[in-house]
GUMAR-254652 format. One record per atom (N, C-alpha, C): residue number from 0; atom name; x, y, z. Coordinates in steps of 0.001 Angstrom, whole numbers. Example, Ala and Ser with C-alpha at 12.3 -4.5 7.8 and 13.67 -1.06 7.14 Angstrom:
[0, "N", [13190, -5690, 7800]]
[0, "CA", [12300, -4500, 7800]]
[0, "C", [13200, -3300, 7800]]
[1, "N", [12850, -2250, 7080]]
[1, "CA", [13670, -1060, 7140]]
[1, "C", [12900, 30, 7870]]
END
This chain:
[0, "N", [8594, 1420, 10712]]
[0, "CA", [7438, 2178, 10262]]
[0, "C", [6427, 1242, 9615]]
[1, "N", [5153, 1469, 9908]]
[1, "CA", [4097, 627, 9358]]
[1, "C", [3293, 1441, 8343]]
[2, "N", [3259, 962, 7101]]
[2, "CA", [2492, 1601, 6036]]
[2, "C", [1415, 622, 5588]]
[3, "N", [163, 1031, 5702]]
[3, "CA", [-946, 167, 5322]]
[3, "C", [-1656, 732, 4100]]
[4, "N", [-1963, -132, 3158]]
[4, "CA", [-2752, 244, 1989]]
[4, "C", [-4174, -263, 2214]]
[5, "N", [-5129, 653, 2171]]
[5, "CA", [-6523, 309, 2475]]
[5, "C", [-7428, 824, 1369]]
[6, "N", [-8345, -19, 925]]
[6, "CA", [-9382, 393, -17]]
[6, "C", [-10593, -491, 201]]
[7, "N", [-11764, 113, 122]]
[7, "CA", [-13016, -629, 276]]
[7, "C", [-13420, -1330, -1013]]
[8, "N", [-12656, -1110, -2065]]
[8, "CA", [-13056, -1590, -3382]]
[8, "C", [-11878, -2245, -4091]]
[9, "N", [-12162, -3300, -4829]]
[9, "CA", [-11131, -3913, -5631]]
[9, "C", [-10873, -3115, -6900]]
[10, "N", [-9717, -3338, -7511]]
[10, "CA", [-9427, -2696, -8784]]
[10, "C", [-8870, -1295, -8712]]
[11, "N", [-8525, -834, -7521]]
[11, "CA", [-7983, 525, -7392]]
[11, "C", [-6458, 545, -7504]]
[12, "N", [-5820, -622, -7552]]
[12, "CA", [-4365, -671, -7660]]
[12, "C", [-3665, -823, -6326]]
[13, "N", [-4406, -1183, -5301]]
[13, "CA", [-3830, -1299, -3955]]
[13, "C", [-2670, -2308, -3912]]
[14, "N", [-2935, -3512, -4390]]
[14, "CA", [-1921, -4569, -4329]]
[14, "C", [-753, -4282, -5259]]
[15, "N", [-1046, -3780, -6454]]
[15, "CA", [25, -3451, -7407]]
[15, "C", [953, -2390, -6828]]
[16, "N", [371, -1358, -6227]]
[16, "CA", [1192, -273, -5690]]
[16, "C", [2005, -686, -4477]]
[17, "N", [1418, -1485, -3607]]
[17, "CA", [2181, -1861, -2418]]
[17, "C", [3346, -2773, -2798]]
[18, "N", [3158, -3569, -3847]]
[18, "CA", [4264, -4418, -4288]]
[18, "C", [5363, -3584, -4940]]
[19, "N", [4980, -2584, -5738]]
[19, "CA", [5998, -1688, -6305]]
[19, "C", [6758, -968, -5189]]
[20, "N", [6041, -551, -4156]]
[20, "CA", [6698, 131, -3034]]
[20, "C", [7660, -819, -2331]]
[21, "N", [7219, -2049, -2103]]
[21, "CA", [8058, -3028, -1403]]
[21, "C", [9329, -3336, -2181]]
[22, "N", [9211, -3590, -3481]]
[22, "CA", [10397, -3930, -4270]]
[22, "C", [11334, -2737, -4397]]
[23, "N", [10760, -1530, -4475]]
[23, "CA", [11592, -331, -4560]]
[23, "C", [12392, -127, -3276]]
[24, "N", [11726, -223, -2129]]
[24, "CA", [12417, -33, -853]]
[24, "C", [13469, -1120, -625]]
[25, "N", [13138, -2344, -997]]
[25, "CA", [14101, -3440, -830]]
[25, "C", [15337, -3220, -1698]]
[26, "N", [15136, -2667, -2898]]
[26, "CA", [16270, -2399, -3792]]
[26, "C", [17173, -1306, -3244]]
[27, "N", [16628, -503, -2320]]
[27, "CA", [17407, 560, -1672]]
[27, "C", [18015, 86, -352]]
[28, "N", [18050, -1224, -192]]
[28, "CA", [18657, -1868, 976]]
[28, "C", [17878, -1629, 2270]]
[29, "N", [16601, -1304, 2141]]
[29, "CA", [15755, -1185, 3320]]
[29, "C", [15244, -2573, 3706]]
[30, "N", [15097, -2790, 4984]]
[30, "CA", [14598, -4084, 5470]]
[30, "C", [13074, -4037, 5463]]
[31, "N", [12484, -4830, 4589]]
[31, "CA", [11046, -4764, 4333]]
[31, "C", [10392, -6116, 4589]]
[32, "N", [9178, -6082, 5116]]
[32, "CA", [8324, -7262, 5151]]
[32, "C", [6944, -6828, 4681]]
[33, "N", [6298, -7667, 3869]]
[33, "CA", [4979, -7359, 3348]]
[33, "C", [3986, -8381, 3903]]
[34, "N", [2896, -7875, 4478]]
[34, "CA", [1862, -8743, 5047]]
[34, "C", [581, -8546, 4253]]
[35, "N", [-29, -9632, 3800]]
[35, "CA", [-1320, -9537, 3127]]
[35, "C", [-2388, -10197, 3990]]
[36, "N", [-3530, -9529, 4100]]
[36, "CA", [-4600, -10059, 4943]]
[36, "C", [-5739, -10676, 4140]]
[37, "N", [-5605, -10681, 2814]]
[37, "CA", [-6588, -11373, 1978]]
[37, "C", [-6348, -12868, 2129]]
[38, "N", [-7358, -13592, 2573]]
[38, "CA", [-7167, -15021, 2856]]
[38, "C", [-6948, -15867, 1601]]
[39, "N", [-7067, -15261, 410]]
[39, "CA", [-6681, -15978, -810]]
[39, "C", [-5160, -16019, -960]]
[40, "N", [-4494, -15119, -235]]
[40, "CA", [-3030, -15048, -223]]
[40, "C", [-2449, -15037, -1640]]
[41, "N", [-2944, -14099, -2436]]
[41, "CA", [-2528, -13982, -3828]]
[41, "C", [-1046, -13673, -3958]]
[42, "N", [-556, -12727, -3161]]
[42, "CA", [844, -12331, -3264]]
[42, "C", [1776, -13459, -2842]]
[43, "N", [1401, -14173, -1804]]
[43, "CA", [2210, -15300, -1346]]
[43, "C", [2333, -16343, -2450]]
[44, "N", [1224, -16602, -3145]]
[44, "CA", [1232, -17573, -4238]]
[44, "C", [2049, -17078, -5417]]
[45, "N", [1885, -15805, -5767]]
[45, "CA", [2655, -15239, -6874]]
[45, "C", [4150, -15271, -6584]]
[46, "N", [4516, -15002, -5347]]
[46, "CA", [5936, -15055, -4965]]
[46, "C", [6479, -16469, -5175]]
[47, "N", [5735, -17482, -4721]]
[47, "CA", [6196, -18868, -4877]]
[47, "C", [6358, -19234, -6348]]
[48, "N", [5412, -18790, -7175]]
[48, "CA", [5485, -19070, -8607]]
[48, "C", [6690, -18389, -9245]]
[49, "N", [6950, -17150, -8828]]
[49, "CA", [8074, -16403, -9409]]
[49, "C", [9408, -16996, -8977]]
[50, "N", [9488, -17410, -7727]]
[50, "CA", [10718, -18048, -7247]]
[50, "C", [10979, -19349, -8004]]
[51, "N", [9919, -20124, -8211]]
[51, "CA", [10055, -21398, -8931]]
[51, "C", [10497, -21154, -10368]]
[52, "N", [9856, -20171, -11027]]
[52, "CA", [10167, -19885, -12428]]
[52, "C", [11603, -19422, -12597]]
[53, "N", [12097, -18634, -11660]]
[53, "CA", [13446, -18083, -11780]]
[53, "C", [14493, -18900, -11029]]
[54, "N", [14029, -20018, -10452]]
[54, "CA", [14934, -20921, -9735]]
[54, "C", [15703, -20191, -8624]]
[55, "N", [14952, -19447, -7824]]
[55, "CA", [15532, -18699, -6709]]
[55, "C", [15014, -19290, -5402]]
[56, "N", [15898, -19481, -4445]]
[56, "CA", [15494, -20004, -3139]]
[56, "C", [14725, -18936, -2375]]
[57, "N", [13765, -19358, -1558]]
[57, "CA", [12931, -18400, -831]]
[57, "C", [13767, -17489, 59]]
[58, "N", [14813, -18028, 649]]
[58, "CA", [15672, -17216, 1521]]
[58, "C", [16459, -16159, 760]]
[59, "N", [16526, -16304, -560]]
[59, "CA", [17255, -15336, -1378]]
[59, "C", [16346, -14247, -1942]]
[60, "N", [15056, -14307, -1629]]
[60, "CA", [14131, -13254, -2061]]
[60, "C", [14497, -11946, -1360]]
[61, "N", [14236, -10807, -1989]]
[61, "CA", [14652, -9520, -1405]]
[61, "C", [13933, -9153, -113]]
[62, "N", [12742, -9724, 110]]
[62, "CA", [11996, -9472, 1340]]
[62, "C", [10934, -10557, 1482]]
[63, "N", [10506, -10832, 2702]]
[63, "CA", [9476, -11861, 2904]]
[63, "C", [8064, -11332, 2660]]
[64, "N", [7199, -12222, 2208]]
[64, "CA", [5769, -11963, 2104]]
[64, "C", [5065, -12977, 2981]]
[65, "N", [4250, -12505, 3917]]
[65, "CA", [3566, -13419, 4830]]
[65, "C", [2066, -13145, 4817]]
[66, "N", [1296, -14159, 5109]]
[66, "CA", [-150, -14023, 5164]]
[66, "C", [-640, -13799, 6580]]
[67, "N", [-1745, -13098, 6701]]
[67, "CA", [-2369, -12888, 7996]]
[67, "C", [-3880, -12807, 7791]]
[68, "N", [-4603, -12453, 8830]]
[68, "CA", [-6057, -12298, 8762]]
[68, "C", [-6455, -11078, 9590]]
[69, "N", [-7710, -10666, 9451]]
[69, "CA", [-8208, -9552, 10267]]
[69, "C", [-8018, -9828, 11748]]
[70, "N", [-8189, -11082, 12136]]
[70, "CA", [-8119, -11440, 13557]]
[70, "C", [-6697, -11413, 14100]]
[71, "N", [-5715, -11633, 13232]]
[71, "CA", [-4341, -11790, 13724]]
[71, "C", [-3390, -10675, 13296]]
[72, "N", [-3829, -9766, 12413]]
[72, "CA", [-2906, -8785, 11860]]
[72, "C", [-2275, -7902, 12939]]
[73, "N", [-3033, -7488, 13941]]
[73, "CA", [-2475, -6595, 14968]]
[73, "C", [-1400, -7307, 15779]]
[74, "N", [-1651, -8547, 16148]]
[74, "CA", [-637, -9322, 16864]]
[74, "C", [607, -9498, 16000]]
[75, "N", [402, -9746, 14707]]
[75, "CA", [1541, -9887, 13799]]
[75, "C", [2343, -8594, 13730]]
[76, "N", [1655, -7468, 13612]]
[76, "CA", [2334, -6176, 13530]]
[76, "C", [3156, -5901, 14781]]
[77, "N", [2562, -6165, 15914]]
[77, "CA", [3272, -5933, 17173]]
[77, "C", [4512, -6824, 17278]]
[78, "N", [4370, -8061, 16814]]
[78, "CA", [5501, -8992, 16868]]
[78, "C", [6636, -8519, 15966]]
[79, "N", [6314, -8164, 14723]]
[79, "CA", [7358, -7737, 13790]]
[79, "C", [7967, -6407, 14211]]
[80, "N", [7150, -5517, 14764]]
[80, "CA", [7669, -4236, 15228]]
[80, "C", [8610, -4420, 16415]]
[81, "N", [8223, -5303, 17319]]
[81, "CA", [9039, -5563, 18508]]
[81, "C", [10369, -6193, 18139]]
[82, "N", [10384, -6987, 17072]]
[82, "CA", [11620, -7667, 16662]]
[82, "C", [12679, -6696, 16169]]
[83, "N", [12241, -5521, 15686]]
[83, "CA", [13141, -4497, 15152]]
[83, "C", [13992, -5001, 13991]]
[84, "N", [13479, -5994, 13279]]
[84, "CA", [14200, -6559, 12140]]
[84, "C", [13921, -5797, 10850]]
[85, "N", [12876, -4960, 10872]]
[85, "CA", [12445, -4339, 9610]]
[85, "C", [12361, -2820, 9734]]
[86, "N", [12777, -2159, 8646]]
[86, "CA", [12623, -704, 8573]]
[86, "C", [11179, -346, 8206]]
[87, "N", [10575, -1181, 7354]]
[87, "CA", [9212, -929, 6891]]
[87, "C", [8382, -2209, 6942]]
[88, "N", [7238, -2106, 7581]]
[88, "CA", [6262, -3190, 7593]]
[88, "C", [5094, -2709, 6744]]
[89, "N", [4863, -3376, 5621]]
[89, "CA", [3821, -2968, 4681]]
[89, "C", [2640, -3919, 4785]]
[90, "N", [1435, -3362, 4837]]
[90, "CA", [234, -4173, 4981]]
[90, "C", [-688, -3956, 3789]]
[91, "N", [-945, -5044, 3070]]
[91, "CA", [-1919, -5026, 1981]]
[91, "C", [-3220, -5583, 2549]]
[92, "N", [-4119, -4683, 2947]]
[92, "CA", [-5345, -5119, 3608]]
[92, "C", [-6351, -5641, 2590]]
[93, "N", [-7145, -6586, 3010]]
[93, "CA", [-8148, -7174, 2119]]
[93, "C", [-9241, -6161, 1809]]
[94, "N", [-9791, -6240, 599]]
[94, "CA", [-10855, -5322, 205]]
[94, "C", [-12111, -5496, 1040]]
[95, "N", [-12312, -6691, 1564]]
[95, "CA", [-13512, -6979, 2357]]
[95, "C", [-13225, -6990, 3856]]
[96, "N", [-12155, -6304, 4251]]
[96, "CA", [-11828, -6265, 5673]]
[96, "C", [-12931, -5559, 6458]]
[97, "N", [-13081, -5900, 7714]]
[97, "CA", [-14162, -5360, 8535]]
[97, "C", [-13838, -3945, 9023]]
[98, "N", [-14881, -3219, 9433]]
[98, "CA", [-14681, -1880, 9996]]
[98, "C", [-13784, -1937, 11223]]
[99, "N", [-14016, -2923, 12063]]
[99, "CA", [-13221, -3053, 13282]]
[99, "C", [-11756, -3299, 12958]]
[100, "N", [-11496, -4164, 11972]]
[100, "CA", [-10112, -4460, 11596]]
[100, "C", [-9420, -3229, 11031]]
[101, "N", [-10143, -2429, 10242]]
[101, "CA", [-9578, -1198, 9690]]
[101, "C", [-9222, -223, 10802]]
[102, "N", [-10116, -75, 11772]]
[102, "CA", [-9841, 834, 12893]]
[102, "C", [-8599, 392, 13661]]
[103, "N", [-8510, -885, 13931]]
[103, "CA", [-7346, -1394, 14665]]
[103, "C", [-6064, -1206, 13860]]
[104, "N", [-6158, -1435, 12554]]
[104, "CA", [-4990, -1277, 11688]]
[104, "C", [-4516, 168, 11677]]
[105, "N", [-5454, 1102, 11664]]
[105, "CA", [-5103, 2524, 11689]]
[105, "C", [-4405, 2916, 12989]]
[106, "N", [-4814, 2302, 14076]]
[106, "CA", [-4218, 2633, 15373]]
[106, "C", [-2778, 2148, 15476]]
[107, "N", [-2417, 1157, 14660]]
[107, "CA", [-1049, 632, 14676]]
[107, "C", [-177, 1237, 13588]]
[108, "N", [-795, 1806, 12553]]
[108, "CA", [-44, 2276, 11384]]
[108, "C", [530, 3677, 11591]]
[109, "N", [1603, 3949, 10863]]
[109, "CA", [2168, 5297, 10806]]
[109, "C", [1630, 6057, 9601]]
[110, "N", [1310, 5308, 8544]]
[110, "CA", [783, 5915, 7314]]
[110, "C", [-232, 4968, 6688]]
[111, "N", [-1365, 5513, 6289]]
[111, "CA", [-2357, 4753, 5526]]
[111, "C", [-2456, 5379, 4139]]
[112, "N", [-2321, 4548, 3115]]
[112, "CA", [-2419, 4994, 1731]]
[112, "C", [-3718, 4449, 1138]]
[113, "N", [-4512, 5349, 570]]
[113, "CA", [-5782, 4964, -59]]
[113, "C", [-5656, 5217, -1560]]
[114, "N", [-5501, 4165, -2367]]
[114, "CA", [-5416, 4363, -3811]]
[114, "C", [-6798, 4575, -4420]]
[115, "N", [-6864, 5384, -5471]]
[115, "CA", [-8128, 5582, -6170]]
[115, "C", [-7879, 6053, -7593]]
[116, "N", [-8769, 5661, -8489]]
[116, "CA", [-8769, 6233, -9834]]
[116, "C", [-9652, 7480, -9796]]
[117, "N", [-9929, 8048, -10955]]
[117, "CA", [-10771, 9245, -11009]]
[117, "C", [-12216, 8921, -11380]]
[118, "N", [-12562, 7640, -11465]]
[118, "CA", [-13938, 7288, -11782]]
[118, "C", [-14852, 7695, -10629]]
[119, "N", [-16086, 8007, -10944]]
[119, "CA", [-17016, 8473, -9919]]
[119, "C", [-17186, 7445, -8809]]
[120, "N", [-17286, 6190, -9181]]
[120, "CA", [-17475, 5135, -8192]]
[120, "C", [-16275, 5031, -7253]]
[121, "N", [-15069, 5051, -7837]]
[121, "CA", [-13861, 4963, -7016]]
[121, "C", [-13717, 6171, -6097]]
[122, "N", [-14068, 7357, -6608]]
[122, "CA", [-13972, 8571, -5784]]
[122, "C", [-14949, 8520, -4608]]
[123, "N", [-16126, 7994, -4836]]
[123, "CA", [-17099, 7848, -3751]]
[123, "C", [-16591, 6891, -2687]]
[124, "N", [-16000, 5785, -3145]]
[124, "CA", [-15448, 4800, -2202]]
[124, "C", [-14281, 5409, -1427]]
[125, "N", [-13420, 6144, -2120]]
[125, "CA", [-12281, 6787, -1460]]
[125, "C", [-12753, 7784, -414]]
[126, "N", [-13762, 8566, -762]]
[126, "CA", [-14309, 9547, 179]]
[126, "C", [-14834, 8864, 1438]]
[127, "N", [-15607, 7806, 1248]]
[127, "CA", [-16155, 7099, 2409]]
[127, "C", [-15058, 6437, 3230]]
[128, "N", [-14057, 5909, 2539]]
[128, "CA", [-12929, 5291, 3240]]
[128, "C", [-12216, 6318, 4116]]
[129, "N", [-11984, 7507, 3572]]
[129, "CA", [-11328, 8566, 4344]]
[129, "C", [-12153, 8958, 5565]]
[130, "N", [-13465, 9039, 5396]]
[130, "CA", [-14325, 9383, 6531]]
[130, "C", [-14237, 8322, 7622]]
[131, "N", [-14099, 7074, 7212]]
[131, "CA", [-13979, 5976, 8174]]
[131, "C", [-12630, 5993, 8895]]
[132, "N", [-11604, 6497, 8207]]
[132, "CA", [-10249, 6455, 8764]]
[132, "C", [-9921, 7638, 9674]]
[133, "N", [-10454, 8799, 9348]]
[133, "CA", [-10039, 10033, 10038]]
[133, "C", [-10242, 10014, 11559]]
[134, "N", [-11305, 9390, 12094]]
[134, "CA", [-11430, 9353, 13554]]
[134, "C", [-10248, 8696, 14262]]
[135, "N", [-9563, 7802, 13556]]
[135, "CA", [-8409, 7129, 14164]]
[135, "C", [-7290, 8119, 14455]]
[136, "N", [-7236, 9233, 13701]]
[136, "CA", [-6192, 10231, 13926]]
[136, "C", [-6360, 10956, 15254]]
[137, "N", [-7577, 10941, 15788]]
[137, "CA", [-7801, 11552, 17100]]
[137, "C", [-7139, 10741, 18206]]
[138, "N", [-6964, 9451, 17958]]
[138, "CA", [-6333, 8560, 18941]]
[138, "C", [-4859, 8351, 18609]]
[139, "N", [-4600, 8044, 17345]]
[139, "CA", [-3226, 7830, 16892]]
[139, "C", [-2719, 9125, 16265]]
[140, "N", [-2135, 9982, 17068]]
[140, "CA", [-1741, 11322, 16631]]
[140, "C", [-656, 11302, 15557]]
[141, "N", [106, 10217, 15478]]
[141, "CA", [1191, 10147, 14492]]
[141, "C", [696, 9684, 13127]]
[142, "N", [-539, 9229, 13043]]
[142, "CA", [-1071, 8643, 11813]]
[142, "C", [-1214, 9670, 10696]]
[143, "N", [-642, 9351, 9540]]
[143, "CA", [-836, 10139, 8320]]
[143, "C", [-1743, 9333, 7384]]
[144, "N", [-2626, 10024, 6680]]
[144, "CA", [-3510, 9394, 5710]]
[144, "C", [-3350, 10137, 4387]]
[145, "N", [-3170, 9398, 3301]]
[145, "CA", [-2937, 10040, 2012]]
[145, "C", [-3618, 9282, 885]]
[146, "N", [-4001, 10034, -142]]
[146, "CA", [-4602, 9474, -1347]]
[146, "C", [-3512, 9261, -2401]]
[147, "N", [-3530, 8084, -3027]]
[147, "CA", [-2604, 7811, -4121]]
[147, "C", [-3407, 7692, -5421]]
[148, "N", [-3326, 8700, -6305]]
[148, "CA", [-4025, 8611, -7591]]
[148, "C", [-3427, 7471, -8412]]
[149, "N", [-4254, 6490, -8759]]
[149, "CA", [-3754, 5284, -9407]]
[149, "C", [-4629, 4903, -10593]]
[150, "N", [-3995, 4241, -11547]]
[150, "CA", [-4701, 3814, -12757]]
[150, "C", [-5319, 5017, -13480]]
[151, "N", [-4476, 6051, -13637]]
[151, "CA", [-4870, 7282, -14319]]
[151, "C", [-4334, 7245, -15753]]
[152, "N", [-5101, 7740, -16712]]
[152, "CA", [-4642, 7771, -18100]]
[152, "C", [-3358, 8579, -18185]]
[153, "N", [-2381, 8079, -18943]]
[153, "CA", [-1058, 8716, -18957]]
[153, "C", [-1044, 10107, -19589]]
[154, "N", [-2115, 10490, -20281]]
[154, "CA", [-2160, 11828, -20862]]
[154, "C", [-2856, 12829, -19945]]
[155, "N", [-3264, 12383, -18796]]
[155, "CA", [-3949, 13265, -17860]]
[155, "C", [-2967, 14254, -17241]]
[156, "N", [-3375, 15484, -17117]]
[156, "CA", [-2543, 16521, -16514]]
[156, "C", [-2574, 16400, -14992]]
[157, "N", [-1428, 16663, -14337]]
[157, "CA", [-1354, 16580, -12881]]
[157, "C", [-2373, 17513, -12211]]
[158, "N", [-2562, 18690, -12791]]
[158, "CA", [-3537, 19639, -12235]]
[158, "C", [-4952, 19074, -12299]]
[159, "N", [-5259, 18381, -13387]]
[159, "CA", [-6567, 17750, -13534]]
[159, "C", [-6788, 16722, -12432]]
[160, "N", [-5757, 15948, -12137]]
[160, "CA", [-5832, 14933, -11077]]
[160, "C", [-6069, 15607, -9734]]
[161, "N", [-5301, 16635, -9450]]
[161, "CA", [-5427, 17328, -8167]]
[161, "C", [-6810, 17967, -8002]]
[162, "N", [-7333, 18530, -9081]]
[162, "CA", [-8669, 19144, -9021]]
[162, "C", [-9743, 18091, -8778]]
[163, "N", [-9609, 16949, -9427]]
[163, "CA", [-10596, 15879, -9271]]
[163, "C", [-10603, 15323, -7855]]
[164, "N", [-9435, 15367, -7200]]
[164, "CA", [-9312, 14793, -5852]]
[164, "C", [-9440, 15833, -4741]]
[165, "N", [-9583, 17095, -5100]]
[165, "CA", [-9582, 18163, -4097]]
[165, "C", [-10740, 18035, -3106]]
[166, "N", [-11861, 17494, -3552]]
[166, "CA", [-13022, 17359, -2662]]
[166, "C", [-12797, 16328, -1569]]
[167, "N", [-11766, 15494, -1720]]
[167, "CA", [-11482, 14475, -712]]
[167, "C", [-10789, 15073, 510]]
[168, "N", [-10254, 16289, 353]]
[168, "CA", [-9632, 16995, 1477]]
[168, "C", [-8596, 16119, 2178]]
[169, "N", [-7605, 15673, 1406]]
[169, "CA", [-6572, 14798, 1952]]
[169, "C", [-5250, 15081, 1262]]
[170, "N", [-4172, 14600, 1850]]
[170, "CA", [-2857, 14673, 1205]]
[170, "C", [-2911, 13870, -89]]
[171, "N", [-2401, 14421, -1170]]
[171, "CA", [-2362, 13735, -2459]]
[171, "C", [-911, 13390, -2785]]
[172, "N", [-642, 12119, -2971]]
[172, "CA", [708, 11670, -3321]]
[172, "C", [921, 11868, -4819]]
[173, "N", [2087, 12408, -5175]]
[173, "CA", [2412, 12580, -6592]]
[173, "C", [3773, 11940, -6882]]
[174, "N", [4097, 11690, -8154]]
[174, "CA", [3213, 11798, -9311]]
[174, "C", [2176, 10679, -9308]]
[175, "N", [1143, 10814, -10131]]
[175, "CA", [98, 9796, -10152]]
[175, "C", [590, 8537, -10865]]
[176, "N", [-85, 7433, -10596]]
[176, "CA", [275, 6134, -11166]]
[176, "C", [-567, 5910, -12419]]
[177, "N", [92, 5773, -13552]]
[177, "CA", [-640, 5651, -14814]]
[177, "C", [-1201, 4242, -14990]]
[178, "N", [-2198, 4143, -15861]]
[178, "CA", [-2914, 2876, -16025]]
[178, "C", [-2217, 1905, -16966]]
[179, "N", [-1433, 2442, -17892]]
[179, "CA", [-801, 1553, -18864]]
[179, "C", [687, 1836, -18987]]
[180, "N", [1482, 967, -18568]]
[180, "CA", [2927, 866, -18764]]
[180, "C", [3419, -157, -17749]]
[181, "N", [4655, -92, -17382]]
[181, "CA", [5189, -1083, -16450]]
[181, "C", [4515, -1017, -15083]]
[182, "N", [3941, 149, -14727]]
[182, "CA", [3314, 282, -13412]]
[182, "C", [2049, -551, -13281]]
[183, "N", [1464, -968, -14390]]
[183, "CA", [222, -1733, -14341]]
[183, "C", [455, -3185, -13948]]
[184, "N", [1694, -3629, -14017]]
[184, "CA", [2047, -4991, -13631]]
[184, "C", [3139, -4918, -12575]]
[185, "N", [3422, -6042, -11936]]
[185, "CA", [4469, -6016, -10919]]
[185, "C", [5159, -7365, -10799]]
[186, "N", [6346, -7307, -10264]]
[186, "CA", [7100, -8496, -9886]]
[186, "C", [7197, -8497, -8374]]
[187, "N", [7205, -9670, -7757]]
[187, "CA", [7389, -9743, -6305]]
[187, "C", [8865, -9696, -5934]]
[188, "N", [9729, -9616, -6955]]
[188, "CA", [11174, -9659, -6713]]
[188, "C", [11910, -8404, -7171]]
[189, "N", [11468, -7832, -8297]]
[189, "CA", [12249, -6770, -8927]]
[189, "C", [11485, -5449, -8994]]
[190, "N", [12166, -4334, -8711]]
[190, "CA", [11522, -3014, -8791]]
[190, "C", [11509, -2498, -10218]]
[191, "N", [10728, -1443, -10433]]
[191, "CA", [10777, -736, -11712]]
[191, "C", [11221, 692, -11437]]
[192, "N", [12014, 1237, -12336]]
[192, "CA", [12564, 2584, -12137]]
[192, "C", [11460, 3638, -12076]]
[193, "N", [10362, 3398, -12797]]
[193, "CA", [9279, 4372, -12873]]
[193, "C", [8618, 4644, -11529]]
[194, "N", [8792, 3739, -10585]]
[194, "CA", [8106, 3915, -9298]]
[194, "C", [8979, 4596, -8241]]
[195, "N", [10206, 4841, -8568]]
[195, "CA", [11151, 5359, -7570]]
[195, "C", [10695, 6681, -6962]]
[196, "N", [10224, 7608, -7802]]
[196, "CA", [9812, 8923, -7307]]
[196, "C", [8558, 8822, -6448]]
[197, "N", [7627, 7962, -6853]]
[197, "CA", [6403, 7771, -6072]]
[197, "C", [6739, 7189, -4703]]
[198, "N", [7605, 6184, -4693]]
[198, "CA", [8007, 5570, -3424]]
[198, "C", [8674, 6589, -2515]]
[199, "N", [9509, 7430, -3095]]
[199, "CA", [10186, 8480, -2322]]
[199, "C", [9170, 9409, -1672]]
[200, "N", [8134, 9785, -2416]]
[200, "CA", [7143, 10713, -1898]]
[200, "C", [6229, 10061, -856]]
[201, "N", [5982, 8764, -1017]]
[201, "CA", [5203, 8045, 10]]
[201, "C", [5959, 8024, 1332]]
[202, "N", [7210, 7622, 1258]]
[202, "CA", [8032, 7516, 2475]]
[202, "C", [8252, 8874, 3123]]
[203, "N", [8351, 9918, 2294]]
[203, "CA", [8615, 11261, 2859]]
[203, "C", [7490, 11719, 3781]]
[204, "N", [6288, 11188, 3589]]
[204, "CA", [5162, 11584, 4447]]
[204, "C", [5374, 11140, 5885]]
[205, "N", [6168, 10117, 6081]]
[205, "CA", [6424, 9620, 7433]]
[205, "C", [7258, 10598, 8251]]
[206, "N", [7961, 11488, 7572]]
[206, "CA", [8850, 12424, 8265]]
[206, "C", [8253, 13812, 8402]]
[207, "N", [6974, 13965, 8008]]
[207, "CA", [6347, 15290, 8100]]
[207, "C", [5500, 15416, 9355]]
END
């Protein structure tokens, strides 16, 4: 299964959430690979730093992190899918990815997750992102698209979140991801218990 995290804007929690999802699934003995298309390769660098700090060999990491680009991501996805080595292929798409690359990514994905906070700017970006993605569902009939409320104040009521996102007319993943606690940071190696329910609900969308 291919799950892609897409956002037109930085700071929505895209990378943090996909890493929490990856570490959670890996801890459940799922075969995971994470691909990042940001050419700065932040996650790849963070993984190397964490392995060095903890004196862990790269082959002993719970799952691989590999870099790609807009030009090569589809070929990479097809290769990893054909290998049948992984239960989940996760894609952390670059914030500045092209329209064409997003369309192609949607045609290969089983689920696209769009993280957003409740700020007006983020909601506008999420709305436009959804409008850009929905035409792909006419071609890729299996494609699911969902909003992940992220970086939400921990005292916010779930109903308040749902009401704020209702105008987006999309599946809303729950519970929401709060802005301050362990969810605001991540390890490339270890999961956090707080993300288990969110990961479960993300994956469950693949079976609907």
